[in-house]
Steps between C-alpha positions, in 0.01 A plus 500: 500500500770655289465681168747671270454719196782646292362822355581508126775756464486558874581334831401192699196521728464235771196439720476267800161450661264267683132439441271474802121488479523578128686827559862608456708505820861580591564661162859602436611661175870517408727516197786681330284793390528864617226661707470833678420585775593201714159485663343436159600135530307463825205674338499236228515217754215652702288552187520132418452374855147368544410509131274214388716228349286497185560868423614533141805691379302817430347496848834449672654778291222738606558422868871578464441819300263630764744431784817653353592854604480761224877550526574134424746434217523151354790402275537152354152395611137602479211447734357257247822295506463460877145378445623253237759365745221448755289310248802286406557419867138395539522289183826343622656597169838368399810704424737455205765350726258240639521291182760288323506661157589310185636640173411365156702645213491258208597507133276690254147364470201570278249773591220246544710287733579803714126566539445138601791491746361802682172317556659170600764641736251727677260210543781293651580778748130525589492125564811516720699271270748769395675778697445865409670548166670774302504398133703705253387445142704463184306533173564291188285722275351850491151515646198713572346401833143621550314518829241241593207731429626696200350484152738336256400712202502825701850446639690319224575607145468170312694621197780636717553182701496290183752728328739494794456133594361580844315237706180614672408340833248573774602485866283409799536838671325824411662824390624628169684366199880471501750466217802283575812417300765254624790743532294806588279378785552394861207304638459331837225338703451473874280212617440569869277365777194710564626545856776732375243763397244437776358824635587692182250640256524386139673827405735488801608148405633630167716756675612249763604235247676759281703648785798264471556584133484873575787446740685288244465777243615750761816295549562551126458876529138522382251688715179311436163492669170315494236686300146375570360268401762290329792702359859551606611847396808722499547872446547441127224248440340167579733199517264216593142383536364239742195275511357257756286191526366348823457122536316322778659210680375143526144475630463876475764573763776765495656514159771682310558818305664523161671836452682535171688797360624589152786751492632682194873451474494632145213562261429530132230764534416504131443125497296521819265748333465268202395194705293669774198720454577777749210742484484871571282438807768287665771752423300795631440309822878479543541872433718444194463567128716217374521133592873522435537738793312277744786254548862577583710182476740376766782469247525877468453565870753242627749468216526132600456184290163330541659195664669723758176676587331162556795372704494806723124471551538138606794584728297779659210266574735233636683741729172619652296184535714200404453316172591141416544392139239255377312401190173390352426140597421234241141485623462879480643507148269220385199683639611827337552332163151353524362849569679629192317237292161548657496868596782749446592381151139463389323768292189459718689635803693772320176629340271434795426872497499552121 
């Protein structure tokens, strides 16, 4: 069995192993990380040898920690990342390059249709009728997007959204409210097979699916990192927030993961504060006194037009994993439009948590 795990912000960890009598055998750890002293690598292999194959990530990490010499120095990896690579090998997890990725980047669409397309496309990936997909959104109207479990009245200022002509929609994933304007926001969705994140914890899957965009931002001169649970941050402030939804496959089999990210290219902070109810409790949790200081837009950090930032993100993904241009099928669009009528455009859904 073979497992790989790219440590977010770090190096690649590779594990090859066999399973005999429900225990790990012939374990070999490798990768492009740095490790001192040399014998530390053998200590890791020996710590994993003979471990029960059902040992969880925490248990495998403890075995490795106990076996490493006190002088060991790990750079670009952690003992937990080795354990994750083992679990991914046992789960026969896929790697980014194992899939034929498709890009969807269509003309501007309504906020409700974007919500519906996320559900439809992810369901198609779960059913095996569509390849893993990167969808870059274009907005035709300003919107507030609230999380699946958020209270409408607690998160949205009704007078503010009416005054500014902002559409309010509810997405299928959890997380917090986002404010999006067509020329100020970069939004994308990844609809991926569950196999891509096999062996990862829920939190680790966020970091793993965000890693490519961290590298894309790095190519544009921005040092960014994953900030648990669902933010992408820089030294001068947050630039993006992510959310996920898991879908089961047909007959309850392996499904798909929706991972979508909203990035601030530019922001009208005053307007944001007029349409969102951002309370003191939320701000204190972020260690800031002002909502305006929580977000530092990509426009200022890159100096590039929005279209160029998107183009470079797409090029970065394509250069790493391959990416063929595609589109929403007629059947997918029809299903999404039906969901707009029956769900995402309906007050009952938007106010399902009043």
